[in-house]
Backbone as a printed PyTorch tensor [residue, N CA C, xyz], in Angstrom:
tensor([[[ 80.6730,  91.8680,  74.2700],
         [ 81.5230,  93.0450,  74.1120],
         [ 82.7490,  92.6350,  73.2880]],

        [[ 83.0280,  93.3890,  72.2450],
         [ 84.1710,  93.1310,  71.3820],
         [ 85.4090,  93.8060,  71.9840]],

        [[ 86.4570,  93.0430,  72.3270],
         [ 87.6340,  93.6290,  72.9730],
         [ 88.4550,  94.5640,  72.0920]],

        [[ 88.2390,  94.5310,  70.7770],
         [ 89.0520,  95.3650,  69.8910],
         [ 88.3520,  96.6590,  69.4600]],

        [[ 87.1820,  96.9320,  70.0200],
         [ 86.4170,  98.1370,  69.6980],
         [ 86.2270,  98.9340,  70.9890]],

        [[ 86.1640, 100.2580,  70.8870],
         [ 85.9940, 101.1100,  72.0640],
         [ 84.5470, 101.0550,  72.5550]],

        [[ 84.2810, 100.0970,  73.4400],
         [ 82.9460,  99.9270,  73.9800],
         [ 83.0120,  99.8440,  75.5050]],

        [[ 81.8200,  99.9030,  76.1200],
         [ 81.7450,  99.8430,  77.5800],
         [ 80.4550,  99.1620,  78.0070]],

        [[ 80.4700,  98.6970,  79.2390],
         [ 79.2670,  98.1580,  79.8750],
         [ 78.8760,  99.0970,  81.0020]],

        [[ 77.5710,  99.3630,  81.1190],
         [ 77.0320, 100.1940,  82.1960],
         [ 75.7080,  99.5790,  82.6170]],

        [[ 75.3870,  99.6730,  83.8990],
         [ 74.1780,  99.0220,  84.4160],
         [ 72.8820,  99.6110,  83.8790]],

        [[ 72.8250, 100.9340,  83.6580],
         [ 71.5240, 101.5200,  83.3400],
         [ 71.4740, 102.4330,  82.1210]],

        [[ 72.5890, 102.9170,  81.6280],
         [ 72.5570, 103.7890,  80.4500],
         [ 72.0730, 103.0120,  79.2330]],

        [[ 71.3560, 103.6820,  78.3630],
         [ 70.8070, 103.0470,  77.1610],
         [ 71.9260, 102.5650,  76.2440]],

        [[ 71.6830, 101.4240,  75.6160],
         [ 72.6330, 100.9300,  74.6170],
         [ 72.7730, 101.9830,  73.5240]],

        [[ 73.9860, 102.1900,  73.0580],
         [ 74.2570, 103.1860,  72.0290],
         [ 74.6950, 104.5250,  72.5860]],

        [[ 74.5510, 104.7280,  73.8970],
         [ 74.9870, 105.9840,  74.5100],
         [ 76.4960, 106.1210,  74.3630]],

        [[ 76.9470, 107.3000,  73.9420],
         [ 78.3790, 107.5500,  73.8260],
         [ 78.8640, 108.2900,  75.0640]],

        [[ 80.0070, 107.8530,  75.5810],
         [ 80.6010, 108.4330,  76.7750],
         [ 82.0320, 108.8400,  76.4960]],

        [[ 82.4400, 109.9520,  77.0650],
         [ 83.8480, 110.3220,  77.0800],
         [ 84.3750, 109.8910,  78.4460]],

        [[ 85.3180, 108.9550,  78.4490],
         [ 85.8750, 108.4040,  79.6850],
         [ 87.3040, 108.9060,  79.8220]],

        [[ 87.6230, 109.4960,  80.9810],
         [ 88.9490, 110.0570,  81.2330],
         [ 89.5780, 109.3810,  82.4370]],

        [[ 90.8040, 108.8960,  82.2410],
         [ 91.5780, 108.3090,  83.3270],
         [ 92.0620, 109.4540,  84.2150]],

        [[ 91.6730, 109.4490,  85.4890],
         [ 92.0270, 110.5440,  86.3920],
         [ 93.5080, 110.5480,  86.7520]],

        [[ 94.1930, 109.4290,  86.5760],
         [ 95.6200, 109.3690,  86.9130],
         [ 96.5090, 110.0210,  85.8690]],

        [[ 96.1100, 109.9330,  84.5840],
         [ 96.9990, 110.4650,  83.5420],
         [ 96.3200, 111.4490,  82.5880]],

        [[ 95.0240, 111.6710,  82.7340],
         [ 94.3180, 112.6420,  81.9040],
         [ 93.9610, 112.1680,  80.5080]],

        [[ 94.2910, 110.9350,  80.1560],
         [ 93.9710, 110.4210,  78.8230],
         [ 92.4920, 110.0760,  78.7240]],

        [[ 91.9040, 110.3420,  77.5420],
         [ 90.4650, 110.1290,  77.3350],
         [ 90.2060, 109.2570,  76.1200]],

        [[ 89.0300, 108.6390,  76.1200],
         [ 88.5670, 107.8410,  74.9860],
         [ 87.0480, 107.9720,  74.9200]],

        [[ 86.4960, 107.9190,  73.7050],
         [ 85.0450, 107.9060,  73.5240],
         [ 84.6360, 106.4610,  73.3030]],

        [[ 83.6570, 106.0130,  74.0890],
         [ 83.1700, 104.6320,  73.9970],
         [ 81.6630, 104.6390,  73.7850]],

        [[ 81.1510, 103.5100,  73.3250],
         [ 79.7130, 103.3330,  73.1450],
         [ 79.2550, 102.2270,  74.0830]],

        [[ 78.1840, 102.4690,  74.8260],
         [ 77.6350, 101.4600,  75.7360],
         [ 76.9280, 100.4000,  74.9010]],

        [[ 77.3530,  99.1440,  75.0520],
         [ 76.7150,  98.0610,  74.3050],
         [ 76.5540,  96.7960,  75.1390]],

        [[ 76.6710,  96.9340,  76.4660],
         [ 76.5820,  95.7580,  77.3300],
         [ 76.1240,  96.2020,  78.7130]],

        [[ 75.6680,  95.2700,  79.5230],
         [ 75.2870,  95.5330,  80.9040],
         [ 76.4000,  95.0880,  81.8400]],

        [[ 76.4940,  95.7690,  82.9480],
         [ 77.5230,  95.4650,  83.9340],
         [ 78.1170,  96.7800,  84.3730]],

        [[ 79.1240,  96.8080,  85.1410],
         [ 79.7760,  95.6710,  85.7930],
         [ 78.9540,  95.2050,  86.9930]],

        [[ 79.2090,  94.0020,  87.4130],
         [ 78.4630,  93.4210,  88.5160],
         [ 79.3410,  93.2400,  89.7450]],

        [[ 80.3720,  94.0540,  89.8540],
         [ 81.2600,  94.0720,  91.0170],
         [ 80.9950,  95.3810,  91.7500]],

        [[ 80.7220,  95.2710,  93.0590],
         [ 80.3920,  96.4510,  93.8540],
         [ 81.4940,  97.5090,  93.7470]],

        [[ 81.0780,  98.7540,  93.6050],
         [ 82.0220,  99.8630,  93.5380],
         [ 82.4760, 100.2350,  92.1380]],

        [[ 82.1560,  99.4090,  91.1640],
         [ 82.5300,  99.7160,  89.7800],
         [ 81.3330, 100.2540,  89.0240]],

        [[ 81.5920, 101.2380,  88.1710],
         [ 80.5180, 101.8840,  87.4200],
         [ 80.5530, 101.4830,  85.9520]],

        [[ 81.7470, 101.3150,  85.3980],
         [ 81.9240, 100.9740,  83.9860],
         [ 82.8610,  99.7890,  83.8400]],

        [[ 82.6140,  98.9830,  82.8250],
         [ 83.5860,  98.0080,  82.3360],
         [ 83.9630,  98.4830,  80.9480]],

        [[ 85.2470,  98.6170,  80.6870],
         [ 85.7160,  99.0430,  79.3650],
         [ 86.2670,  97.8550,  78.5910]],

        [[ 86.1240,  97.9030,  77.2790],
         [ 86.7620,  96.8940,  76.4330],
         [ 88.2760,  97.0560,  76.5350]],

        [[ 89.0020,  96.0310,  76.1230],
         [ 90.4690,  96.0930,  76.1790],
         [ 91.0050,  97.2550,  75.3510]],

        [[ 90.4170,  97.4940,  74.1670],
         [ 90.8750,  98.5970,  73.3090],
         [ 90.7020,  99.9420,  74.0120]],

        [[ 89.5580, 100.1580,  74.6430],
         [ 89.3140, 101.4180,  75.3560],
         [ 90.2630, 101.5600,  76.5360]],

        [[ 90.4510, 100.4760,  77.2830],
         [ 91.3670, 100.5110,  78.4340],
         [ 92.7940, 100.8140,  77.9820]],

        [[ 93.1870, 100.2570,  76.8580],
         [ 94.5260, 100.5030,  76.3180],
         [ 94.6860, 101.9740,  75.9290]],

        [[ 93.6510, 102.5570,  75.3460],
         [ 93.7130, 103.9510,  74.9140],
         [ 93.8960, 104.9260,  76.0680]],

        [[ 93.4060, 104.5750,  77.2520],
         [ 93.5660, 105.4840,  78.3880],
         [ 94.6250, 105.0080,  79.3750]],

        [[ 95.3850, 103.9840,  78.9930],
         [ 96.5320, 103.5680,  79.7860],
         [ 96.2080, 102.8490,  81.0770]],

        [[ 95.2050, 101.9600,  81.0520],
         [ 94.8740, 101.2540,  82.2860],
         [ 94.8940,  99.7360,  82.1520]],

        [[ 95.4590,  99.2090,  81.0700],
         [ 95.4840,  97.7640,  80.8790],
         [ 96.3430,  97.0870,  81.9330]],

        [[ 97.5070,  97.6260,  82.2080],
         [ 98.4100,  96.9550,  83.1550],
         [ 97.8670,  96.9720,  84.5790]],

        [[ 97.1610,  98.0370,  84.9630],
         [ 96.6180,  98.1100,  86.3210],
         [ 95.3020,  97.3390,  86.4500]],

        [[ 94.5690,  97.2000,  85.3640],
         [ 93.3060,  96.4760,  85.3960],
         [ 92.1230,  97.3240,  85.8130]],

        [[ 92.3280,  98.2430,  86.7340],
         [ 91.2790,  99.1730,  87.1410],
         [ 91.8830, 100.5600,  87.2740]],

        [[ 91.0300, 101.5530,  87.2060],
         [ 91.4930, 102.9380,  87.3670],
         [ 90.3170, 103.8040,  87.7830]],

        [[ 90.6200, 104.8780,  88.4580],
         [ 89.5910, 105.8730,  88.7580],
         [ 89.4050, 106.7050,  87.4950]],

        [[ 88.1590, 106.7900,  87.0420],
         [ 87.8570, 107.5180,  85.8180],
         [ 86.7130, 108.4910,  86.0690]],

        [[ 86.6260, 109.4790,  85.2000],
         [ 85.4650, 110.3610,  85.1080],
         [ 84.8210, 110.0500,  83.7630]],

        [[ 83.5060, 110.1560,  83.6980],
         [ 82.8630, 109.9830,  82.4010],
         [ 81.7500, 110.9910,  82.2510]],

        [[ 81.5180, 111.3550,  80.9960],
         [ 80.4060, 112.2520,  80.6850],
         [ 79.6880, 111.7440,  79.4560]],

        [[ 78.3740, 111.8560,  79.4650],
         [ 77.5570, 111.4590,  78.3210],
         [ 77.7100, 112.5230,  77.2530]],

        [[ 78.0720, 112.0950,  76.0380],
         [ 78.2150, 113.0640,  74.9450],
         [ 77.1270, 112.8980,  73.8850]],

        [[ 76.4300, 111.7920,  73.8610],
         [ 75.2500, 111.6250,  72.9850],
         [ 74.5670, 110.3120,  73.2460]]])
């Protein structure tokens, strides 16, 4: 996963799937492309690249409650 590109890891979605991810705390959204598998920590659904996390304001907290929807 490239930390400077808006990408994400998901356990089962097909590589190349685009997702709109929204931080539930502040309403900020980013579009990411699934290009990796994971996360492998119980309770987590997505791992975001640093660039994607920065775009939705969750770098300092490290984790956030998010909503996501498949857009293509």
